[in-house]
C-alpha positions in Angstrom: 119.0 103.8 127.9 121.0 100.6 128.3 121.8 98.7 125.1 119.0 96.1 124.8 121.8 93.2 123.6 122.7 93.7 127.3 119.5 92.8 128.5 119.1 89.7 126.3 118.1 86.5 128.5 120.7 83.9 127.7 117.9 81.7 126.0 118.0 84.2 123.3 121.8 84.9 122.7 122.3 81.2 122.9 120.2 80.2 119.7 122.2 80.2 116.4 120.8 82.2 113.3 120.0 80.7 110.5 121.8 80.2 107.5 122.5 83.4 105.2 120.8 83.2 101.8 121.7 86.0 99.8 118.6 86.6 97.2 117.0 89.6 98.6 114.5 91.7 97.1 115.4 95.0 95.0 113.3 97.6 93.6 113.9 97.1 89.8 116.2 99.8 88.3 113.9 102.0 85.7 110.3 100.5 86.5 107.8 101.0 89.7 108.4 97.3 90.4 110.1 94.9 92.3 112.9 91.9 91.3 115.4 89.8 93.2 119.1 90.1 93.6 119.3 87.6 91.2 117.6 89.2 88.3 114.3 87.7 88.5 110.7 89.3 88.5 109.2 89.1 92.2 106.0 90.6 92.8 104.3 90.5 96.3 100.9 88.4 96.1 99.7 88.0 99.3 97.8 89.1 102.4 98.3 89.9 106.2 98.6 87.4 109.0 99.3 87.9 112.7 100.9 85.6 115.1 97.7 85.2 116.9 95.3 84.1 114.4 94.4 80.6 113.6 97.0 80.0 110.7 100.0 80.6 113.0 98.8 80.8 116.7 100.3 77.4 116.9 103.8 78.4 116.4 103.9 80.2 119.7 105.4 77.7 122.2 105.6 75.1 119.2 102.5 73.8 120.2 101.8 72.4 116.7 104.4 73.9 114.5 103.4 71.1 111.7 100.0 72.7 111.2 101.6 76.0 110.3 104.4 74.4 108.2 101.2 73.1 106.3 99.5 76.4 106.0 102.8 77.8 104.2 103.0 74.8 101.8 99.3 75.5 100.8 99.9 79.5 100.3 102.7 78.5 98.2 100.9 76.3 96.2 98.3 79.1 95.7 101.3 81.2 94.4 101.5 83.3 97.2 105.0 85.0 97.7 104.7 87.5 100.7 103.0 88.1 104.1 102.7 91.2 106.0 103.1 90.8 109.4 103.5 92.6 112.7 106.5 91.8 115.0 104.0 91.5 118.2 100.2 91.8 118.1 98.7 93.7 121.4 95.4 92.3 120.9 96.4 90.0 124.0 98.9 90.6 127.0 101.4 87.8 126.1 102.4 88.1 122.5 104.8 91.4 123.0 108.2 91.1 121.4 109.2 93.1 124.5 108.2 91.5 127.6 109.9 94.8 129.1 111.1 97.5 127.2 114.3 96.4 126.1 114.1 92.8 127.2 113.0 90.1 124.6 111.0 87.7 125.1 112.6 84.0 124.5 108.9 82.3 123.3 108.5 85.4 120.9 112.0 85.4 119.6 111.6 81.7 118.8 108.4 82.2 117.3 109.9 84.4 114.8 112.8 82.1 114.4 110.6 79.5 113.2 108.9 81.8 110.9 111.5 83.2 109.0 112.9 79.4 108.6 109.7 78.8 107.5 109.6 81.6 105.4 113.2 80.5 103.5 111.7 76.8 103.2 108.7 78.0 101.1 110.0 80.8 99.7 107.7 83.2 101.0 108.7 86.5 102.0 107.7 88.8 104.9 106.8 92.7 105.1 107.9 93.6 108.7 106.2 96.1 110.7 107.6 96.9 114.3 104.1 97.6 116.2 100.5 96.2 115.9 99.6 100.2 116.5 96.0 99.7 116.5 95.7 97.6 119.8 99.1 99.0 121.4 96.7 102.6 121.3 93.9 100.8 122.9 95.8 98.6 125.6 98.3 101.4 125.9 98.4 100.7 130.0 99.6 97.1 129.4 102.4 98.0 126.6 105.8 97.3 127.7 106.8 100.7 126.4 104.1 102.2 128.7 105.4 103.9 132.1 102.7 102.0 133.6 104.5 98.9 132.8 108.2 100.8 133.4 108.7 102.0 130.0 109.9 105.2 128.8 106.4 106.9 127.3 103.2 108.7 128.9 101.1 107.8 126.2 101.4 106.9 122.2 101.0 110.6 121.4 104.5 111.0 122.1 106.3 107.7 120.8 108.0 109.9 117.8 108.7 113.1 120.0 110.2 111.0 123.4 113.7 110.6 122.9 114.0 107.4 124.9 110.9 105.8 123.2 112.8 106.7 119.9 116.1 105.1 121.1 113.8 101.9 122.0 111.9 101.8 118.6 115.1 101.6 116.9 116.9 99.2 119.2 113.9 97.0 118.6 114.5 97.1 114.9 118.0 96.8 115.3 117.9 93.8 117.5 115.3 92.3 114.2 117.7 92.7 111.7 120.4 91.4 113.7 118.2 88.4 114.4 116.4 87.9 111.1 117.7 90.6 108.8 120.1 88.5 107.1 116.9 86.3 105.5 116.0 86.5 102.2 112.7 85.4 103.9 112.5 89.4 104.9 110.9 91.2 101.8 111.5 94.9 103.5 110.5 97.0 106.7 107.6 98.8 107.0 108.8 101.3 109.7 105.5 102.4 110.8 102.2 101.0 110.7 99.9 104.1 109.4 102.1 106.8 110.0 100.6 109.6 111.6 101.3 113.2 113.3 99.2 111.3 116.0 102.6 110.2 117.6 104.4 113.2 117.6 101.5 115.2 119.2 100.2 116.5 116.0 103.6 118.0 115.1 103.9 116.3 111.0 107.3 117.7 110.9 108.3 115.6 113.8 106.7 112.5 112.4 109.1 113.4 109.3 112.2 113.4 111.4 111.0 110.2 113.1 111.1 108.4 109.9 114.4 110.1 108.9 116.0 108.8 111.8 114.8 105.3 112.2 115.3 104.7 108.5 119.1 105.9 108.7 119.7 103.9 111.8 118.2 100.7 110.4 120.1 100.9 107.2 123.4 101.5 108.6 123.0 98.6 111.3 122.1 96.3 108.0 125.2 97.7 105.9 127.4 97.0 108.9 126.1 93.7 109.5 125.3 92.2 106.1 126.6 94.1 103.6 123.7 95.8 102.2 119.9 97.1 103.2 116.6 95.3 102.9 113.4 97.8 101.2 111.7 100.1 103.5 108.4 102.0 103.3 105.9 103.4 105.7 102.0 102.7 105.2 99.3 105.3 105.5 95.5 104.7 106.4 94.0 106.5 103.4 91.5 108.9 105.0 94.8 110.0 107.2 95.9 110.9 103.7 92.7 112.8 102.5 92.5 114.7 106.1 96.3 115.8 106.6 97.9 115.5 103.1 101.0 116.6 104.2 101.6 112.9 105.8 102.5 112.2 101.6 105.8 114.0 102.2 106.5 111.1 104.0 104.7 108.0 102.2 105.4 109.2 98.7 108.3 111.2 98.9 110.6 110.9 101.6 114.3 110.4 100.1 114.9 107.7 102.6 112.2 105.1 101.7 112.0 102.8 98.5 108.7 102.0 98.2 104.9 103.3 99.1 102.4 101.5 100.7 98.7 102.6 101.1 95.8 101.3 103.5 93.0 101.5 101.0 89.8 102.0 103.0 86.7 104.5 102.1 83.8 104.7 103.6 80.6 103.0 102.0 82.7 101.4 99.0 85.4 99.3 100.5 84.8 99.4 104.1 81.2 97.9 103.8 80.9 97.0 99.9 77.3 96.4 98.8 78.2 95.3 95.6 81.5 93.8 94.1 82.7 96.3 91.5 82.5 98.9 94.3 85.4 98.3 96.0 87.2 97.5 92.9 86.0 101.0 91.3 87.1 102.8 94.5 90.7 100.6 94.0 91.0 102.1 90.9 90.5 105.5 91.7 92.1 105.6 94.6 95.4 104.1 93.2 95.1 106.5 90.9 95.6 109.4 93.2 98.1 108.0 94.9 100.2 107.1 91.7 100.1 110.5 90.9 101.7 111.6 94.0 105.0 109.1 93.7 108.3 110.0 93.6 109.7 108.6 90.2 109.8 105.0 89.7 109.0 104.1 93.4 106.8 101.1 93.5 103.4 101.8 95.0 101.1 99.0 96.8 98.4 98.5 99.1 99.2 96.9 101.7 95.9 96.6 103.8 92.3 96.6 103.1 89.2 95.1 103.4 85.3 95.7 104.8 86.5 97.1 108.3 83.4 98.6 109.3 81.0 96.1 108.4 83.2 93.7 110.3 84.2 96.1 113.2 81.3 98.2 113.6 78.5 95.9 112.4 80.0 92.6 113.5 79.3 91.2 110.2 81.5 88.5 108.4 80.1 88.9 104.2 79.2 85.7 102.6 81.8 83.9 101.8 80.7 83.7 97.7 80.2 87.8 97.6 83.8 88.4 99.7 85.1 86.6 97.4 84.0 88.4 94.3 85.1 91.4 96.5 88.8 90.2 96.9 89.2 88.9 93.7 88.1 92.5 91.8 89.6 94.4 94.2 93.6 92.5 93.8 92.9 92.8 89.5 92.0 96.6 90.2 95.3 97.0 92.2 97.2 95.4 89.8 95.4 97.2 86.5 95.8 100.4 88.1 99.7 100.4 88.3 100.4 98.8 91.9 102.8 95.9 92.7 101.2 92.8 92.7 97.4 92.4 94.2 97.6 94.3 97.6 97.3 92.7 100.7 93.8 92.2 102.2 93.3 91.9 106.3 90.9 89.2 106.7 88.1 90.7 108.6 86.3 87.2 108.5 85.1 85.2 111.5 87.7 82.9 112.0 90.3 85.8 111.0 91.8 84.1 108.1 91.6 84.0 104.3 88.6 81.4 103.1 90.5 78.8 100.2 88.3 80.4 97.2 90.2 83.3 98.0 93.5 81.5 98.0 92.0 80.2 94.4 91.9 84.1 93.1 95.8 84.5 94.2 96.7 81.5 92.5 95.0 83.1 89.5 96.8 86.3 89.5 100.2 84.5 90.2 99.7 82.6 87.1 99.1 86.3 85.1 102.2 87.9 86.2 104.5 86.2 84.3 103.1 87.4 81.1 104.6 91.1 81.9 108.0 92.0 81.7 108.1 93.6 85.0 111.5 95.0 84.8 110.6 97.2 81.8 107.0 98.4 82.5 107.0 101.6 83.1 103.6 102.1 83.7 101.0 104.8 83.9 96.7 104.5 84.0 95.8 104.3 80.6 92.8 106.8 81.2 91.7 108.0 77.2 93.9 105.7 75.8 91.9 103.0 77.0 88.0 102.1 75.5 85.8 99.7 75.3 82.4 101.1 74.0 80.2 97.9 74.1 81.4 96.9 77.3 78.6 97.0 80.3 80.9 97.1 83.6 84.3 98.8 84.7 87.4 99.1 82.6 90.8 99.8 83.8 94.1 99.7 82.7 98.0 100.8 82.9 100.5 100.7 80.3 103.3 102.4 78.6 104.1 102.5 74.8 105.2 98.7 74.4 103.3 96.7 77.2 99.5 97.0 78.5 97.7 95.3 81.5 93.5 95.8 80.8 91.1 94.5 83.2 87.3 93.8 82.3 84.8 93.7 84.8 81.3 93.0 83.9 77.7 92.6 85.0 76.2 88.8 84.5 74.6 90.2 81.9 77.4 91.0 80.1 78.8 87.4 80.2 78.6 85.8 76.7 78.8 89.2 75.0 82.4 89.8 73.4 83.5 93.1 73.4 86.2 95.6 71.9 89.0 97.1 73.3 91.1 99.9 71.8 94.3 100.8 73.2 96.0 103.9 71.6 99.7 105.4 72.2 101.4 101.9 71.6 104.6 101.9 69.7 104.1 100.5 66.0 104.4 96.5 65.9 103.6 93.0 66.6 101.9 92.4 69.8 101.5 88.8 72.0 97.8 89.8 73.5 97.1 86.9 76.1 93.0 87.0 77.7 92.6 85.5 80.7 89.3 84.5 82.7 90.2 86.1 86.3 87.9 83.7 87.9 89.2 80.2 86.4 92.6 81.4 85.0 91.8 79.8 81.4 93.2 82.1 78.8 94.3 82.4 75.3 97.0 83.9 73.3 96.8 85.8 69.7 99.4 88.1 67.7 97.9 91.3 66.7 99.3 94.4 64.7 98.7 97.7 65.9 97.5 100.1 63.1 99.6 102.8 61.7 98.4 105.4 64.6 99.7 103.1 67.8 96.0 102.0 68.0 95.6 98.0 69.1 92.4 96.6 68.5 91.5 93.3 70.9 88.4 91.3 70.6 87.7 90.4 74.3 86.4 86.7 75.1 82.7 86.9 75.7 82.7 83.5 77.8 83.9 85.4 80.8 82.2 88.1 83.0 85.6 89.4 83.9 89.0 89.6 81.7 92.0 90.4 82.3 94.4 90.8 79.2 98.2 91.6 78.8 99.5 93.2 75.8 103.6 92.4 75.1 105.2 93.9 72.1 107.2 91.1 70.4 111.3 91.6 70.8 112.1 93.2 67.4 108.2 93.9 65.9 107.9 90.6 64.2 
């Protein structure tokens, strides 16, 4: 296969890349979270967007870039730091990054030039994945890599094992980092959306080898171009992880990957919730199971979730208030279960965007995050270390010996009734405790002393139905 750079139209080659910005995202040293290269805490607060959805569609052909700029400004004002995006979206025919395999579309490259510039302007970063695999598989005959379109591959089932296709995928990633990888707007690369042995004809070893080759090639290209490499991950559809546990060796333990990504879907709980506590409980349980599989201090986050069955199969958009409650509680369950940030919702709404109340919920989460020293937080699920004996609802949390995050999500009957929360296993000392109403963001702080056995007792406010609690040990025990 010819080198794709030789096939780039002059309209692409002539466009100058944006100015280099240095402050990339790194995994924190010794903690399963993220930081900037300059040493600041950073957490992915955001959701999934797509280039054909209403918030970004007007950037294609520069039909209305000002509207997209206003959207990014609004996201920034609500604490959003990260969006997950696919480099092309195959639901329609004319939004492929490559018009033919190896031939990059000038209009799509221009769209991405503009998106990267918007990310830099508003300090919003992107987790980028090379393909929309869902619609790619369903519209394979019109995909640029399909033999029907002059591409190298007979079927999506052989994308990992066809040598020419693998080379084309690697070249796509090399092109992306040549064009945009210099920028701090790139958070990281999701090397494959929902990895599965399906794309290797059922051979899990071949899927592992594919990730290894793409990871190594992209990292080598980035180090040669930029002097360092962006973070890498691959995502997995959670039901596939349950059906084929061997995929966990790629997602959670592949030595070339930097953090772990799961897509939290579960029938009857997240896929079509009947009450807003159900998806939160499922998130806590599934994140706990995923966390148990992660290697060392590898960060873990959910990069896609939502009511897929209700929306896709039953053609139902959940009522705004109910869906917002599900969204809010799910993001806090993700954080309190040890996830980095609040998870990344796929909208599953019509129109296909998050509603303003969901962005308000993101803003509340963003205001909570600075209460924790993330770069020293070696969290584990609190499990038996956490008790709230008189609380009617869902209780969850994570912590280490010096910090903890606890979330209480109650029934409406719980509102107005204070609850006692006990956390054991803490180092002796004085703790700064902040309680936050996760709906309004109102909060109050206090200083509490642990008991001799390392137990901290907190009286959780009864003024809110749902409360998040940040517990941080004071510096010198004073």
